[in-house]
C-alpha positions as CSV (number, residue, x, y, z in Angstrom):
1,M,91.4,114.6,102.5
2,C,92.2,118.0,103.2
3,G,94.1,120.7,102.3
4,I,96.9,122.7,103.7
5,A,98.8,125.9,103.3
6,G,102.0,127.6,105.1
7,I,104.2,130.3,105.2
8,F,108.0,129.6,106.2
9,H,110.7,132.5,106.4
10,T,113.9,131.2,105.6
11,E,116.1,134.8,106.3
12,G,115.2,135.1,110.5
13,L,112.6,134.6,112.4
14,K,110.3,137.6,110.8
15,P,105.8,137.0,112.2
16,V,103.7,135.8,110.2
17,D,100.2,137.4,109.6
18,P,97.5,134.7,109.9
19,A,94.8,136.7,108.0
20,R,97.3,136.4,104.9
21,L,97.2,132.3,106.2
22,E,93.1,132.8,106.1
23,R,93.2,134.5,102.4
24,M,95.6,131.3,101.5
25,L,92.8,128.6,102.7
26,T,89.8,130.8,102.1
27,V,90.5,130.2,98.3
28,A,90.3,126.7,98.7
29,A,87.6,126.3,101.2
30,H,86.2,123.3,98.6
31,R,89.0,120.9,100.0
32,G,87.7,121.2,103.8
33,P,84.1,122.2,104.9
34,D,84.3,120.7,108.0
35,G,87.0,122.7,110.0
36,Q,89.6,125.8,109.4
37,G,92.7,126.3,111.7
38,V,96.0,128.3,111.7
39,W,98.9,127.9,113.9
40,T,101.9,131.0,114.1
41,A,105.1,131.1,115.5
42,P,108.0,133.5,114.7
43,G,109.0,132.5,111.2
44,V,106.3,129.7,110.8
45,G,102.4,129.9,109.7
46,L,100.6,126.7,108.7
47,G,96.5,126.9,107.7
48,H,94.7,123.5,107.4
49,L,91.2,122.8,105.8
50,R,89.8,119.6,107.5
51,L,87.3,117.3,104.9
52,A,86.7,114.7,108.1
53,I,87.4,111.5,107.4
54,I,88.5,109.1,110.2
55,D,88.3,110.2,114.1
56,L,85.7,113.3,113.2
57,A,85.4,114.9,116.3
58,G,88.7,114.1,117.6
59,S,92.0,115.3,114.8
60,P,91.3,118.7,114.3
61,Q,95.0,120.7,112.8
62,P,97.4,122.0,113.3
63,M,98.0,119.3,115.2
64,A,100.5,119.5,117.9
65,S,102.3,116.7,119.4
66,T,102.2,115.2,122.7
67,D,104.9,117.6,124.1
68,G,104.4,120.3,121.7
69,S,107.6,120.1,120.0
70,A,106.7,119.8,116.4
71,M,103.7,120.4,114.2
72,L,101.8,119.4,111.6
73,V,98.9,120.2,109.0
74,F,98.1,116.8,106.9
75,N,96.4,116.1,103.4
76,G,95.9,112.2,103.0
77,E,95.5,109.1,104.9
78,I,97.8,106.7,105.7
79,Y,96.1,103.5,106.0
80,N,98.4,101.4,107.9
81,F,98.2,104.1,110.8
82,R,97.0,101.7,113.7
83,E,99.7,99.4,112.9
84,L,102.6,102.5,113.3
85,R,100.2,103.7,116.3
86,A,100.4,99.8,118.0
87,E,104.4,100.1,116.4
88,L,105.3,103.3,118.3
89,A,103.0,102.9,121.7
90,A,105.7,99.8,122.5
91,Q,108.0,102.2,122.3
92,G,106.9,104.7,124.8
93,A,104.9,107.1,122.3
94,T,101.1,108.3,124.0
95,F,98.2,109.6,121.7
96,H,95.1,111.4,122.6
97,T,93.6,111.2,119.4
98,D,92.0,108.2,116.9
99,G,93.2,109.5,113.8
100,D,96.3,109.4,111.7
101,S,97.4,112.8,111.9
102,E,99.0,112.4,115.1
103,V,101.1,108.8,113.9
104,I,102.6,110.8,111.6
105,L,104.2,113.4,114.1
106,A,105.1,110.1,116.8
107,A,107.0,108.8,113.8
108,W,109.0,111.9,112.7
109,Q,110.0,112.1,116.7
110,R,111.1,108.3,116.7
111,W,112.9,108.0,113.5
112,G,112.8,111.4,111.6
113,V,112.9,111.7,107.7
114,D,113.0,107.9,107.9
115,C,109.7,107.8,109.3
116,L,108.4,108.8,105.4
117,P,108.9,105.1,103.5
118,R,107.1,103.5,106.7
119,L,104.2,106.0,105.6
120,N,101.3,103.6,103.5
121,G,99.3,106.3,101.9
122,M,98.2,109.1,100.0
123,F,100.1,112.8,101.8
124,A,101.0,115.8,101.1
125,F,102.0,117.7,104.7
126,A,104.1,120.1,106.6
127,L,105.8,119.5,109.8
128,Y,107.0,122.6,112.0
129,D,110.1,121.1,114.2
130,L,109.9,123.9,117.0
131,R,113.3,122.4,118.7
132,Q,115.0,122.1,116.0
133,R,113.6,125.0,113.5
134,T,113.1,122.8,110.7
135,L,110.1,122.7,108.2
136,L,109.6,119.5,106.6
137,L,107.4,119.5,102.9
138,A,107.2,115.5,102.2
139,R,104.4,113.8,99.4
140,D,103.7,110.3,99.0
141,R,105.8,108.1,96.5
142,L,103.4,108.3,93.5
143,G,102.3,111.7,94.1
144,V,98.3,111.2,94.6
145,K,98.3,114.5,96.4
146,P,99.6,117.9,95.4
147,L,101.8,120.0,97.1
148,H,102.2,123.8,95.3
149,M,105.3,125.7,96.9
150,A,107.3,129.4,95.8
151,T,110.1,131.5,97.2
152,L,109.6,134.7,97.2
153,A,111.9,137.9,97.1
154,D,111.8,138.5,100.5
155,G,113.4,135.3,101.0
156,S,110.2,133.8,102.3
157,V,108.7,130.1,101.5
158,I,104.9,129.7,100.9
159,F,102.9,126.0,100.0
160,G,99.7,124.9,99.5
161,S,97.6,122.4,97.9
162,E,96.5,124.0,94.9
163,L,98.2,127.4,92.7
164,K,95.5,129.3,93.7
165,Q,96.5,129.3,97.3
166,L,99.6,130.6,96.2
167,L,98.1,133.4,93.7
168,A,95.9,134.8,96.8
169,H,99.2,135.4,98.2
170,P,100.1,139.5,96.9
171,S,103.8,138.9,96.9
172,L,103.8,136.5,94.5
173,R,105.1,137.4,90.5
174,R,102.7,136.8,87.9
175,D,105.1,135.8,85.4
176,V,104.3,133.0,82.6
177,D,107.2,130.4,82.2
178,P,107.7,130.0,78.2
179,L,108.7,126.4,78.7
180,A,105.4,125.4,80.9
181,V,103.7,126.4,77.8
182,E,105.7,124.0,76.0
183,D,105.1,121.8,78.0
184,F,101.6,122.0,77.9
185,M,101.5,122.3,74.1
186,A,102.9,119.0,74.2
187,W,101.2,117.2,76.8
188,G,97.7,118.8,77.4
189,F,99.2,119.6,81.4
190,V,101.9,121.1,83.0
191,P,104.1,118.4,84.4
192,D,105.3,118.2,88.2
193,A,108.9,119.8,87.2
194,R,107.4,122.8,86.3
195,A,104.7,125.4,87.0
196,I,102.9,127.7,84.6
197,L,104.5,131.1,86.4
198,K,107.8,131.1,86.6
199,G,109.0,130.7,90.5
200,V,106.3,128.0,91.3
201,E,107.6,125.2,92.0
202,K,105.6,121.2,92.3
203,L,107.5,118.9,95.0
204,P,107.9,115.8,92.9
205,A,106.3,112.9,94.0
206,G,108.2,110.6,96.3
207,H,110.6,113.7,97.7
208,Y,110.6,115.7,100.5
209,R,112.5,119.0,101.6
210,L,113.7,120.1,104.9
211,L,113.7,123.8,105.2
212,R,115.9,126.4,108.1
213,H,115.2,129.6,108.9
214,D,118.9,130.6,108.0
215,A,119.9,129.2,104.2
216,P,117.9,128.6,100.9
217,P,115.6,126.3,100.3
218,P,117.4,122.9,99.3
219,P,116.6,120.7,96.7
220,P,114.2,118.4,97.1
221,V,115.5,114.7,98.4
222,Q,114.2,111.8,96.4
223,W,113.0,109.1,99.5
224,W,111.4,106.6,96.7
225,D,111.6,105.4,93.5
226,I,110.1,102.8,91.7
227,S,112.2,100.0,90.4
228,F,112.0,97.8,87.4
229,T,116.1,95.7,87.7
230,E,114.4,92.7,89.2
231,R,112.2,90.1,88.1
232,A,109.7,87.4,89.7
233,R,110.2,83.9,89.8
234,G,107.5,81.6,89.7
235,S,104.9,79.9,88.1
236,A,102.2,82.1,86.6
237,A,99.8,80.5,89.0
238,D,101.9,81.4,92.6
239,L,102.0,85.0,90.4
240,E,98.5,85.8,89.7
241,A,97.4,84.2,93.7
242,E,100.3,87.2,95.1
243,L,99.0,89.9,93.2
244,L,95.1,88.9,94.3
245,H,97.0,88.9,98.2
246,H,97.7,92.5,97.1
247,L,95.1,93.5,95.4
248,R,92.6,92.4,98.3
249,E,95.2,94.5,101.0
250,G,95.4,97.3,98.4
251,V,91.6,97.7,98.2
252,T,90.1,96.5,102.4
253,S,93.3,98.9,103.3
254,R,91.1,101.7,101.5
255,M,87.8,100.7,102.7
256,A,88.7,102.2,106.3
257,A,86.2,105.8,107.0
258,D,84.0,106.9,109.5
259,V,81.9,108.3,106.7
260,P,80.0,107.0,104.2
261,L,82.3,104.9,101.1
262,G,81.5,104.2,97.5
263,A,83.2,103.6,94.1
264,F,83.3,105.0,91.2
265,L,81.8,102.1,88.2
266,S,83.0,102.9,84.7
267,G,82.8,99.3,83.4
268,G,86.2,98.7,82.3
269,V,88.8,96.3,83.7
270,D,90.6,98.9,86.6
271,S,86.9,99.8,88.3
272,S,85.1,96.5,88.1
273,S,88.3,94.7,89.7
274,V,87.6,97.2,92.7
275,V,84.2,97.1,93.0
276,A,84.5,93.5,92.8
277,L,86.8,92.7,96.0
278,M,85.0,95.7,97.6
279,A,81.9,93.8,97.2
280,E,84.3,90.8,98.7
281,A,85.3,92.4,101.5
282,S,81.9,94.1,102.5
283,R,79.2,92.9,104.7
284,D,77.0,95.4,103.3
285,P,75.9,96.7,99.1
286,V,78.7,98.9,98.0
287,K,77.7,102.5,96.5
288,T,79.0,102.4,93.0
289,C,78.5,105.4,90.8
290,S,78.5,106.4,86.9
291,I,78.6,108.6,84.5
292,G,77.3,108.2,81.1
293,F,76.8,110.1,77.3
294,D,73.7,110.7,75.7
295,V,76.0,109.6,72.5
296,T,75.8,105.8,72.3
297,A,79.6,105.3,70.8
298,L,80.8,107.2,74.1
299,D,78.6,105.2,76.2
300,E,79.7,102.8,78.6
301,T,76.7,102.6,81.2
302,A,76.1,98.9,80.0
303,Y,78.8,97.4,81.0
304,A,78.7,99.5,84.1
305,S,75.3,98.3,84.9
306,R,76.3,94.8,84.6
307,V,78.8,95.0,87.2
308,A,76.5,96.8,89.4
309,A,74.1,93.8,88.9
310,Q,76.4,90.7,89.3
311,F,78.2,92.4,92.6
312,G,74.3,93.6,93.8
313,T,75.4,97.0,94.6
314,E,73.8,100.2,95.5
315,H,73.8,102.1,91.8
316,Y,73.8,105.3,90.9
317,Q,74.0,106.2,87.2
318,R,73.5,109.6,85.1
319,T,73.9,110.3,81.8
320,V,75.3,113.3,80.6
321,S,74.5,115.4,77.5
322,A,76.9,115.6,74.7
323,D,76.5,119.9,75.4
324,D,77.3,119.7,78.8
325,F,80.0,122.2,77.6
326,S,79.2,125.0,80.1
327,L,81.5,123.5,83.0
328,I,85.2,124.9,80.8
329,D,85.3,128.2,83.3
330,R,84.5,125.9,86.3
331,L,87.6,123.5,85.2
332,A,89.7,126.7,84.8
333,A,89.0,127.4,88.1
334,M,89.2,124.0,89.9
335,F,93.1,123.3,88.0
336,D,94.6,127.1,88.4
337,E,96.7,126.5,85.7
338,P,96.3,125.1,82.1
339,F,94.8,121.6,81.6
340,A,93.3,120.3,78.7
341,D,92.6,116.7,80.0
342,A,89.2,116.7,78.1
343,S,88.2,113.3,80.7
344,A,88.3,116.0,83.4
345,L,84.5,116.8,82.3
346,P,83.1,113.6,83.1
347,T,85.7,113.1,86.1
348,F,84.0,115.8,87.3
349,R,80.6,115.1,87.1
350,V,81.1,111.4,88.0
351,C,82.7,112.7,91.6
352,E,79.7,115.4,91.8
353,L,77.2,112.3,91.3
354,A,79.5,110.4,94.3
355,R,79.4,113.2,96.6
356,E,75.9,113.1,97.2
357,H,75.7,109.5,98.3
358,V,79.4,109.3,99.7
359,T,82.1,110.8,101.5
360,V,85.3,108.8,100.2
361,A,85.1,106.9,96.8
362,L,87.8,104.6,95.4
363,S,88.6,104.7,91.6
364,G,90.3,102.2,89.4
365,D,93.3,104.6,88.3
366,G,96.6,103.2,88.3
367,A,96.5,99.8,86.7
368,D,97.2,101.4,83.8
369,E,100.6,102.5,84.5
370,A,101.3,99.5,86.7
371,F,100.3,96.5,84.6
372,A,101.3,97.6,81.4
373,G,97.5,98.5,79.9
374,Y,98.1,100.9,77.8
375,R,98.0,100.5,73.7
376,R,101.3,102.8,73.7
377,Q,102.9,100.6,76.2
378,T,102.2,97.3,74.0
379,F,102.9,98.9,70.4
380,Q,106.4,100.1,72.6
381,Y,106.6,96.2,73.7
382,R,106.5,95.2,70.0
383,E,108.2,98.6,68.3
384,D,111.4,97.4,70.7
385,Q,111.3,93.9,69.1
386,A,111.4,95.4,66.0
387,R,114.6,97.8,67.1
388,K,116.3,94.7,67.8
389,L,116.5,93.7,64.1
390,L,118.0,97.1,62.6
391,P,120.9,98.8,64.0
392,Q,119.9,102.5,64.3
393,A,122.6,103.5,61.9
394,L,120.2,101.9,59.1
395,R,116.7,102.2,61.0
396,G,116.5,105.6,61.4
397,P,117.6,106.3,57.3
398,L,114.8,103.4,56.1
399,F,112.0,104.3,58.5
400,G,112.8,108.0,58.4
401,T,111.9,108.2,54.8
402,L,109.2,105.7,54.9
403,G,107.2,107.6,57.5
404,A,108.0,111.1,56.1
405,L,106.4,109.5,52.6
406,Y,103.6,107.6,54.6
407,P,100.3,109.8,54.5
408,K,98.7,110.7,58.0
409,L,95.4,108.5,57.5
410,D,94.0,109.4,61.0
411,F,90.2,108.1,59.6
412,A,91.6,104.5,57.7
413,P,91.6,101.6,59.4
414,R,93.4,101.0,62.4
415,P,96.4,98.8,60.4
416,L,96.4,101.4,57.8
417,R,97.5,104.3,60.3
418,A,101.2,103.0,60.1
419,K,102.9,106.8,60.0
420,A,103.5,107.3,63.5
421,T,105.0,103.8,63.9
422,L,107.5,104.1,61.1
423,Q,108.2,107.7,63.0
424,S,108.5,106.2,66.0
425,L,110.9,103.1,64.7
426,A,113.2,105.9,62.7
427,R,114.4,106.7,66.8
428,S,115.4,105.1,69.6
429,S,112.9,103.6,72.0
430,E,112.7,106.6,74.6
431,E,112.6,109.3,71.6
432,G,109.6,107.1,70.2
433,Y,108.0,106.8,73.2
434,A,108.3,110.4,74.2
435,R,106.3,111.3,70.8
436,S,103.7,108.8,71.6
437,L,103.1,110.1,74.7
438,S,102.8,113.7,73.5
439,V,99.2,115.3,71.9
440,T,100.6,117.9,69.5
441,S,103.8,116.7,68.1
442,A,107.2,119.1,67.9
443,E,106.5,119.7,64.1
444,A,103.2,120.6,64.7
445,R,104.0,123.1,67.7
446,D,106.8,124.7,65.8
447,A,104.4,125.1,62.7
448,L,102.2,126.9,65.3
449,Y,104.8,129.2,67.3
450,T,106.1,133.0,66.3
451,D,109.4,133.8,66.1
452,D,109.1,135.5,69.0
453,F,107.9,133.1,70.9
454,R,110.7,130.2,69.9
455,K,113.2,132.7,70.8
456,L,111.4,132.7,74.4
457,R,111.1,129.1,74.7
458,G,115.3,128.7,72.5
459,D,117.0,125.0,72.6
460,Y,114.2,123.0,74.9
461,R,111.7,120.8,73.6
462,A,109.0,119.5,75.7
463,E,110.4,115.5,75.0
464,Q,113.9,115.9,76.4
465,P,113.1,115.6,80.2
466,V,110.7,112.6,79.4
467,V,113.1,111.0,77.1
468,E,116.3,111.7,79.8
469,L,114.1,110.1,82.7
470,M,113.8,106.9,80.5
471,R,117.5,106.4,79.9
472,N,118.2,107.3,83.3
473,A,115.2,104.7,84.5
474,P,116.2,102.0,86.5
475,A,114.7,99.5,84.4
476,R,115.8,96.2,81.7
477,S,114.1,96.9,79.2
478,G,111.8,99.3,76.9
479,L,108.2,98.3,78.3
480,D,109.9,99.3,81.7
481,R,111.3,102.5,81.1
482,A,107.4,103.1,79.3
483,Q,105.9,102.3,82.5
484,Y,108.5,104.4,84.3
485,A,107.7,107.0,82.2
486,D,104.1,106.8,82.9
487,L,104.1,105.9,86.4
488,K,106.9,109.3,87.3
489,F,105.4,111.5,84.5
490,M,102.1,111.0,83.3
491,L,100.7,109.6,86.4
492,P,100.9,112.2,88.6
493,G,100.9,115.0,86.4
494,D,98.3,114.4,83.9
495,I,95.4,111.5,86.0
496,L,96.2,112.2,89.7
497,T,96.4,116.2,89.1
498,K,92.6,115.7,87.2
499,V,90.9,113.5,90.3
500,D,92.6,115.4,92.8
501,R,90.9,118.7,91.6
502,A,87.9,116.8,90.5
503,S,87.0,115.3,93.3
504,M,87.9,117.9,96.3
505,A,86.0,120.5,94.1
506,V,83.0,118.6,95.6
507,S,84.8,117.7,99.2
508,L,85.3,114.2,97.9
509,E,87.8,112.3,99.2
510,A,88.8,109.9,96.2
511,R,91.2,107.0,97.0
512,E,93.6,104.9,94.6
513,P,93.6,101.0,96.0
514,L,96.0,100.4,92.2
515,L,97.9,102.3,93.8
516,D,99.0,100.7,96.5
517,H,102.9,101.2,96.9
518,R,103.3,97.4,97.2
519,L,100.9,96.5,94.1
520,V,103.0,98.6,91.8
521,E,105.8,97.6,92.9
522,F,104.7,93.7,92.8
523,G,103.7,94.7,89.1
524,A,107.5,96.3,88.2
525,R,108.8,93.1,89.2
526,L,106.7,90.9,86.8
527,P,108.2,89.2,83.8
528,E,107.1,91.4,80.5
529,G,105.3,88.6,79.1
530,L,103.2,88.5,82.5
531,R,102.2,92.1,81.7
532,V,101.8,91.8,77.8
533,R,100.8,89.0,75.5
534,G,100.5,89.4,72.1
535,Q,97.6,92.1,71.9
536,T,96.7,92.2,75.3
537,G,97.6,94.4,77.8
538,K,97.8,94.0,81.8
539,W,97.2,90.2,80.6
540,I,97.8,88.8,84.1
541,L,95.6,91.4,86.1
542,K,93.2,90.0,83.7
543,Q,93.6,86.4,84.3
544,T,93.4,87.0,87.9
545,M,90.2,88.6,87.7
546,R,88.5,86.3,85.6
547,R,87.6,85.3,89.0
548,Y,85.2,87.7,89.4
549,L,84.5,89.4,86.2
550,P,83.2,88.2,82.7
551,D,85.6,87.7,79.7
552,D,83.2,90.6,77.4
553,V,84.7,93.1,80.6
554,L,88.1,91.9,80.9
555,F,89.2,91.8,76.9
556,R,86.8,94.1,75.8
557,S,88.4,97.3,73.7
558,K,89.6,100.4,76.6
559,M,87.4,103.3,76.5
560,G,88.3,105.7,78.6
561,F,86.4,108.9,80.0
562,V,85.7,110.4,76.6
563,T,84.4,113.6,75.2
564,P,82.0,114.8,72.3
565,I,84.6,118.1,72.3
566,A,84.9,117.7,68.4
567,A,81.8,118.2,67.9
568,W,81.4,121.2,70.8
569,L,84.2,123.1,68.6
570,R,81.7,122.8,65.4
571,G,79.6,124.0,67.4
572,P,78.3,126.1,70.7
573,L,82.2,126.4,71.0
574,A,82.8,127.7,67.7
575,D,82.9,131.0,68.2
576,Q,85.2,130.6,71.5
577,A,87.2,128.7,69.0
578,R,87.8,131.7,66.6
579,A,88.0,133.8,69.0
580,I,91.5,132.0,70.2
581,V,92.7,134.2,67.1
582,R,91.0,137.4,67.2
583,S,90.9,138.7,70.7
584,G,91.3,137.5,74.5
585,T,94.4,136.9,76.3
586,L,95.8,134.1,73.9
587,A,95.9,137.2,71.1
588,Q,97.9,139.5,73.0
589,T,100.5,137.3,74.1
590,G,102.1,136.9,70.6
591,W,103.2,133.3,70.7
592,F,101.2,132.0,68.1
593,D,100.6,132.2,64.5
594,P,97.2,134.0,64.0
595,A,97.2,132.5,60.3
596,R,98.2,129.1,61.4
597,V,95.4,129.1,64.2
598,S,92.4,130.2,62.2
599,S,93.8,127.8,59.5
600,L,93.1,125.1,62.0
601,V,89.8,127.1,63.4
602,E,87.8,127.1,60.5
603,G,89.0,123.8,58.9
604,H,87.7,122.3,62.1
605,I,84.4,124.2,61.6
606,S,83.9,123.1,58.4
607,G,84.5,119.3,58.6
608,R,87.8,119.1,56.4
609,A,89.9,118.3,59.2
610,D,89.5,117.6,62.9
611,H,92.0,119.7,65.4
612,S,89.7,119.2,68.4
613,R,92.3,118.3,71.0
614,L,94.3,121.0,69.9
615,L,92.2,123.5,69.6
616,W,90.9,122.1,73.2
617,Q,94.1,123.0,74.6
618,L,94.8,126.2,73.4
619,L,91.3,127.4,74.3
620,M,92.1,126.0,78.1
621,L,95.3,127.7,77.7
622,E,93.7,130.7,77.8
623,R,91.7,130.0,80.3
624,G,94.4,129.0,82.5
625,L,96.5,132.2,81.9
626,D,93.4,134.3,82.4
627,R,93.0,132.8,85.9
628,C,96.6,132.8,86.8
629,L,97.1,136.3,85.4
630,G,94.3,137.7,87.5
631,N,92.3,138.4,84.2
632,V,89.5,136.7,86.8
633,G,88.1,136.3,89.8
């Protein structure tokens, strides 16, 4: 795992200042403590930070091809590089290292951009071809590894693994994109289709760009997509056996490393499944790491300890205090742009713990997206069955009226919290699911904004791209489209961003075996009844893993990483919550109605209501803006 940076001139072959590249590397030094390198040629410069995992001494970067005609900087891992190396060697390629970077160079020289579908792994890389004078920027299928870029006023393109590297360039303008603010307020993160600053882009997952010195940057080209249009045939037993094969391949392929390796273990289905298969494949005890809270209702470590004991792992566990809010400024520094997924705090703490014992850790991320494990997906499945019973012309007015009249009972037993379901049923399948994904509804956002900000935002609403994404999805059902949205929108923008920044902040490589593309593609072909059955999501995964794990691990209610932010905002962070309205960057923007925000703050602090998620969003928006606008170091 590494960090990359670069500068490319699209208007001629102007020289690149190596010192500028070095500054772009220095601000992200945590991504690569084992080495740093810079290479420049007329019109182009590439920089690399190395966290050595494979071929520890033999694969420094930037790396030249054997004949010196191409240069590469690469962040990630190619898990099938040995097979590709053998294929390329049989066709005449020669190699001087034992790592995967040189294989990418040879694959490019043999197949051009068609090399990308042959790569099984997580990656973001820049490859400059000196003969063609082209720069290939490419990102892996599911967006595990990030790549930010911006085109400057002089026609140069700058890029880096993290936004902070672009911020280190003196010519980058720091103008906030109001549409990104609308996105952030809806989702709690800025999706990959946008960045918090105007002019900054994120190369979408499964896309590449091929830049030339004599042409403006072209739009990204998609080289991979996930399709839900086909259905696998066969008995449940046969499909379980096929799933187990893909699971084993995903796990074992990611266990290759020349450094200590372990796993995150929460005690949930996904991480426990990964640990079970690691233990099956490993001669030595697997190293596992868990984080718990000193609040019983939030703590899952008992389940993690049970799984660790069952598989004889070398288990490390740490309890985080419920007042562990000291990371707020560090989180802002990790993510650069605003990021309000509160599970980033325990994710960072478990990465911190893991780095004390290993350099590579396998995670359980991706199974919920690939196999329909989120509760919202099972709701979508059942709601779509209800939608079929009434046409939209009747359903909209009927359920819209009922949803408006039904009280919002957030603290009632779950069966009585029907307001959101009624509101969802009044809309199309895509519109209903987009609303279920948002952490702050369109109505709540509008109530917060000032007239000035509404003018800046115009007609745009954050839900629109998700609705469009789902309507254009290669899919057959509402459940398919919901999973497609999770895989293409939520996963790269939220989950994978969180894990990448939290792990790289402590120079830890995180790998996601349940996002092996062959496993994800298999999941997309499964009949709906093998993904969701009754109230149970990930049904086939849980059935498959019953040979390894007890039912109370497989079928208990999903908790996830939860943090006690509601209590923080009533206690030690109360003054910071009040400051959102009175002073600081956010108050100065004029985007939010001070009276409305103040009412939310005081209502939360008094205990009359729980506005913790929205207040946390505003707090993290301010911290992120401070960094992007240069208000903090």
